[in-house]
Structures are given as C-alpha cells and as structure tokens.
N, C-alpha and C positions, 0 to 999 in steps of 0.2 A: 518534549519534542519526540515525534515519531521517527524512528530510524528506518531508513529505506534499505531493504535487503536486496542484493543482487543474487538471483537464484540461477543455478545451473540446471540443465535438463536432467530428468530422472529416468534412468533406464531400468525397467524391471521386466519380468517375464512377459507380461501382457503387452507392454510397449514394443518389445522385440517381436512378438507374434504379429502385432498390427503392422509394423513396418515391413516384416517379411511378406505378409499377405499382399500389401500394396505393391511391393517389388515384383510379385508374381503376376500382377495385373488385375487383381480382384478389386471391384468397386467398393467404395466406402459403405454404401448401404448394405451390401452383402456381408461385409466384415462385421458391421454392427449387428446384423441379424444372427450371424454365426456365433458371435461372442455373447449374445443375450441382451443386447441393448435394445430399448424400445424404438429408438430412431437414430439416424446418423448424427444428430446434434448431440446426443448423449456421449457418443464416441468422441466427437470434437471437444466437448467439455472435459472429458477424461484426459485427452492428450494436451489440452491447454493447461490443465492443472499440473502437468508434468513438463511444462515449458516447451511445448511444440506448437507450431502453428501450421495451418493448412496453406499450401502453395498451390493455387489453382492452375498455374502454368505447368508445373511438374506433376500435378495430380498426386501429391505426396505430402506427408507431414514432414516439416523441416524444423531444425532447431531454431528457436526464437533468437533473434539477434540479442545476445546477452549484453546487458549494460556493463560498461567498464566501471572500475572502481572510482575513477575520476568523475564520471557522470553521477554516480551514487552520492559522492561527496557534494557535488554541485547541487543536487536536488535537496539534500539535507540542509545545506547552507541556505538555500532559498527558503526552506521552511522556517529556519531560525530567524531570518531577516523578517519574514512576514509576521512571525509571532512577536518579535520585538516591536515592529511597527504597530501591531494591534494592541500590545500592552502599553505602549507609550502614548496612545491616543488619549485625548482628554476625558473620554467617557468610558474607558475600559474599567473593568471591575477593580483591578489592582490599583489603578490611579485613584479611583474614588475612595477605595478603602484606605489608601495612604493619606489622602487628604483628610478623611475623617479622623484617623489616628492622630495626625499632627494637630488638628483642630482640638481634639479632646485633650491633648497634652497641654495646650495653651489654656483651655477653659478650666480644667480640673484644679490646677493650683490656685486659681482665683477663687473658685468655690470653696476649696479647703481653707484658704486663709480667712474667708468670711465666716466660716463655721467655727473656727477656733475661738474659744472663750478665754 
C-alpha cells in the first residue's frame, strides 16, 4: 500500500527571494530571467515542488492548501479498500494462485498414494 504524505511548504533562500521580488511588484517572467530560469514555467515548477501555487488574482505564489491528516488517512483508506476489492476479484493473481495451491494440495496426495508401492 502506498502511503500518502501530507507535505508542508519549504522555505529556502531562493523561495524567500522569489516571494520578496513578487512583493516588490516584479513580474514572474522578469524574476525567472533574473534567477537564470529558461522560462517562467520553470519557476512555477520550482515553486510547485516546494508546495506553493500561483494565485492569478493576487499575482503571487501562495501556500498550497495543505491536506489535513484526516484527509490523508481517508485517501490511504480508499487505497486499501480499492486494493482489497482488486485482490478479492475472481481473476486477481492472488486469487488464482490460491486456487492453484489448494487444487495442488488436493491432487498431490492422490498422486503420491498411487505411486507408493
């Protein structure tokens, strides 16, 4: 089962610089050029990896609404339920493997008894 991690925003020197330049009124494209990014989308990706998202109304990077612990637990529970449903379906690998093992347990003693001299 994959665990879902709720991440907090990461503040480092470059994030602080980007946020400061935006507060001064400098455009995203100018900030990207100043910091050495090829285009503003690279800057967006950098900020997204640090759990910020672009708010077009404020023209600013804002903290992503962080998922609460309860929502993380709910997501992981949904994953577990989906996995159980998938594994309990008649054609899942585990079900087929279990059927083969049980069939072999029934067939092998009969073969062994016929081979005993």
